[in-house]
N, C-alpha and C positions, 0 to 999 in steps of 0.2 A: 504494500500500500504506500501511497505518497508520503504519509506521515513517518513511516519507517525510514524512507529515504532522507527526509528532512532531519530526523533524529540522528542518523548516521553522519550527515553533513555537519550538523552542529557539533557532534563529538569530535570529528576530524578537525574542524576549525578551532575548537578549544585547544586541542593538542598542538596544532600548527602555530597558533598565536602565542601560546605559552612557551613553546620552544623558541619562537622568534624573539620574544622578550628576553629569555634566558641567554641566547646566543649574542644578542645585540649588546647586552650589558655584562657579559662574562668578563670582559677586560677589567671592569671595576672591582672584581674580586681580587685581582692582582694589586690594584690600588689599595684595597683594604689591608692586604698582607703587608705591603710596603709601609703603609701608615702605622701599622702595629709594631713593626720591627724597628723602624727608624722614624722618630717623631718629627725631625726637622731637617731640611737640607742644609748643607754647610757652605759658607761663602767666605771669601777672603775679606779681611778688614778693609774699610774704605781708605783710599789713598788721599782723599781730600774731602772737605766739607763743602757741599754745593749750596748755592743760594736758592732757596725754595720759597715759592709763593703758595700759601695755604688758601685755597679757593673754596668759599662756602656760598652755596646758593640757598637763600632763606626766604620763606614766605610766612610772615606773621609768626616769627619764632622768638619773640622777646623773652619768653619764659625759659628757654633752654640754651639759647645762643651764648649768654655770658659764661656759662660753665664750660662750653667748648673753647671759647677764646682763652679762658683762664687755664685750661689744660694745655693749650698751645704755648702759653707763656711759661709753663712749668717744665718745658722740654729740656732734656739733658743734651742740649745742642746750642751752638752759639746763636743767641737771640738776634744779633745783628744780621744774621743770614736768613732770618725768617720774616716774611711779611704776610699779613693777613688781609685777604681781599674778600669782602662780603658783597654779594649781589642781592640787594633787597628787591625781590621780584614781586611786583604787585602787592606790596605791603600796605596795610592800613593801620598798623600799630607802630610801636616805637623801635622796631628792629633796626632800622637804619641809624637812628640817633644813638642807640645803645652801642652799636658797632663802632661808630665814630668816637664816642666817648672812651671806648676801650682801646683806641689806637689803630683801628682797622681802616683800610682804604675801602670806601663804599661806592658801589655803583647802584643807582636807583633806576629801576626799569618798570615801565607801566605799559603793558600790552596784553589785552584781554583776548586777543585772537591767537597769537602764537604763545601758548601756555605750556610750561613745563621746564624742568631743569636743563634739558638740552638747549632750548632757546635762550635761557638765561646765560648759560656758559658761552654760547656763540656770541651773544651780545658783548660780553666782556672781552673774549679773545679777539673778536674782530677789531675792537678798539685798540687792544695792545698791538696787533699786527699792523693796523693802519697807521698808528703813531710811531711805530718802530721800537716800542718798548718791550716787545715780547722777548728779545734777547737779553734783557736785564736779568732774568731768572734762568737758572740751569734746568729747573724742573718745577712742575706744578702738581700739588697735592690736592685732590678733590675730596671734600668732606660734606656731609649733611649737617644741618644745624643741631640736630639732636645727638651727634656723636660726642664721645669723650675719648681722649688719648691718654694712654699710659705714658709715663715720663720718658721712656726710651724710644717711643714710637718713631719720631723723625730720624733719630740716629740710626735705627735699624733699617728704615726705608732707604736712607742715604747709602748704607752699606750695600744693600742688594742692588741699588741703582748703579753704584760704582763697579759692580760686577758685570756690567755691560747690558743691562736691560733697558729698553726704551720705554716700556710700560711695566709696572708691577702692582700687585695687589697685596692685601695684608690679612691678618687674623681678625675675624669678626666675632665678637661676643655680644651679649645682650645685657643691658642694665636693668631690665625688668623681666628676666628670664622666667622666674617662677611665679609670676603674678597669677596666671591661669593657664588652662590647657592650650589656649591660642598662642600666647607669648612663648610658652615652652615649645610648641610645635615649630614656630619660626626659629627660636634659639637653637634647638637641636639640629635643625636642618642646616643652619649656617655654620655650626661647629663641625658637622659632618663635611660640609663643603670645604672648610679649611683643612681639617686633619686628613680626610680620606679622598679628597679630590685634588685640590691645588697643591697640597704637600707632596703626594706621589708624582703628580705631573712634573713638578719642579725637579724632583730627584731623578726622574727618568729622562729629563731633557725635553719634555713636551711643553707646549704652551699652557699656561693657566688661563683662567677666565675672570674678567672683572665682573663684580657683582654689586652694582648699586653705588657704593661709596667706599672710602678708604683705599683709593688707588692713586698712583702717581705716574706721570709721564714726562718725558724730556721736552724741551722747547723745540727740538727737531721734529718730534712727532706732531705737535700741534701746527707747526709751520708746513709740514708735509701735507696735512689735510686742509690747510687754509683756514684754520679755526675749528670750532666744534660743529661739524656738519652731520651730526647723528641725531635725527629727530623722530625716529620711530618710538613707540611707547616704551620699549626697553632699550633706551639709547646706550646703556652699558654693554648689553649683549651685541648690539649692532657694532659698537666700537671694537669690541673684542674680535668679532667675526671678521670685520674688515682688515684688522691688523694681522690676523692669522692668514687670511687669504693673500695678503701682501707679503707673506713670508716671515712675518715677525714672530717673536716669542715673548710671551708675557711672564714675568717672574713672580716669585712669591716670597714675602718677608714674614716668616713664621713668628718671629719675636716682636714684630710690630703689631701690638694688640690695641684694638679700639673697641668701644662699646657703642651700640646704638639702641634706640627704643623701638620695641615692637608694638603693633596695634593690639589693643586690649579687648576690642569688641568684634563680634563676627561681622557686623556691618562694615566696619573699617577694613577688616581683613578681606572681605568679599570684594570691595571696590579695588583695593590694591592688587589683589591676585587676578582679578579679571583683566586689569591693565597689563599685568605681567604675561598672562596667557595669550592675550591678544597680541602683545608685543613679540612673543615667541613666534606666533603664526606669521606676523609681518616680516620678521627676520628670515624665517624659512622661505617665505614667498619671494623675498628679495635676493637671498644668498644661497638658498638650498641647492640649486643646481650647481653653483660654483663649488660648494662644499663637497658635493657628491663627486664631482670631477677631481677635486683635490685630494680625495681619500687615498688615491694610488701614489701620491707624491709625499703626503704629509699626514701622519697619524693624527695630528692635532685637528685636522679638518674633520676626521671621523668623530673624534671626541667632542668637538664643537657641535656637530650634527646631532649626536646623541643627547647633548645638553639642551637642545632647542625644543624638540617635539616628540620623537618616536615613543617614549615611555607612555605618555598620556594617550596618544592615539591608539597604541596597541591595547592598552587597558580599556579604553572606551570601546574598542572593537570586540573584546571578549564579553563585556557586559551587554553590548548591543546584540550580538549573535544569540545569546541565551534569552534575552528579553523577547526577541522575535519568536523564538521557539515557544515561549510561554504564551505569547499573544495568539499565535497561530493555533496552538493547542486548545486555548480557551475558546476561540472563535469556532473551531471545528468540534469541540467537545471531546477531544482526544486526551485522556488523562495521561497516557504514556508520554506524550510529547510535552505536556505541561511538567510532568515529573522530571523528564530529561533536562528541560530548560532550567528548572529550579535547582536541580543537582549541579548543573554546569555553573549557574550563577553563584551558588553557595561555594562551589569549588574555587571559582575565580576570586571571590571576596576573601576566602580563607587563604588562598595562595598569596595574595597581595598583603593581607594582614600579617602573615608570618614573615614575609620578606621584609616589610617595612619595620616590623617589631625587631627583627634581628639587626637591621641597619641602625635603628635608634638605640638598641641596647648596647651594641658595640661602641657606638659614638659616646653614649653616656658613660660607660665604664672607662673608656680611654681618656675622656676629657672631664672626668669627675671633679678633679680639683679646680677646674676652671669655672665651675658653676657654684656660686655662693648660695647657701640656703640649706634647708633641712633635707636629710636623706630620704625621709618619707615622701616629700613632694617630688623629689627627683625621680624616685622609683614610680610613683603614681603617674607622672606625666610621660614616663617611658611607655606605659600601656596606652595612653591616649594619643601618642604620636601617630600611630597608623590611622586613627580616626581623623586627626587633623589633615593628614595627607589625603584621605578619602574625600574630603570636601573639595578637592581639586576636580573631581569628576563633574559635578554640576557646573563648577566655575569654567572648566575647559569647554564644556558643551555650550554654555551661555556665551562665552567669548567667541566661539566659532561662528555662531549664528547672528550675534549682535554686530551691526554695522558700525555704529558710532560709539566707540569707547574713547573717552577722553581722560587726560591726566587730572587728578584732583588731589589736593593736599591732605596729608594725614596729620591729625591733631596730636601734638606732643605735649604731654603734661608732666613727664617724669623729670622734674627740675632738681637734679642732684649733682654733686660735684664728683670729680674723678676720685677724690680721697674717700668718699662714701661708698663708691661702687667697687673700686679695686682694693679689696681687703685681703686678697690672697697673699 
């Protein structure tokens, strides 16, 4: 009967998609092994101290910006070689004035049509290039206003920069890690990204990937691209992808530790991750073909491609196939087909829960000392980590079908100093 054929097709597709997911990300098992054996890549000490501009794009961040600037001023690095540049982007509060009062160079920008950090950065860099002042700095360090830097951060970034990297990223921790299951989900994912993705990449000589904030690049890089010309919804991934396609290699400074603030409500997390998901689709649409062609020349192209979209699409495919079986079975009144679809659906969910739990557990154990707070809450949120990741399913589907996804600011309320956060 036709439903027996459908059932067999569903079973085959489940196996095929599961195998495809496993094979596509098998290389990351090697990353985990390397991350467990060797915590950090080794670099030569810096031969010079470079002049660095700390660039902060801020929109109504008067509550958190002073603490970031204060942490920059506490750096174990010659202060005469650090300038702070704040782009007050469409601000309606005292962000610009506070930044000036604390000694920062301030750009005020008001543009309600071209919205987002990418446009704010381009506004500033275009001015520096046009005025000829871009060469005054050796490197530019990009941060978000809610970030906090540990005292050795700039020194460690400068050390890796001096080892020949045009772009480098750093170790991202969370200042509100254990607030709830949402902040813990974000925090654990970013620790995993640092320890078991960028760290092994650097040790194997592959390119790392810039993620949002806490990255630095040379003046030659920004001059090469004629300013900041990356305006997709995930401008950081677009920037990384373009650099890898151009043959560049992004470095990783494991000892350059910074903290940022994670969204505390599901509504905020939904908006932010819809933007990320849509941005990944945009980057794939723009550069996917080039990355596929580059796989045979540069493994970093494959790694970048896996970072952009396949995991979610394969996962969505497994759920979709089994849901179709359930719906067809229900419409035709075929219990066997309904049962097969439900079993397949339960198997898929179980498969991904176990996979994500193991990933989260390994990360938690490896980075236990980097998370401040009670052991009970750490362990509790290890179990909710897969649930946090499961929420990407509806987010990814929504981002796929929604045409107009726009950047919107995340409210930051965690007004604490670096001394209060970095107690380890």
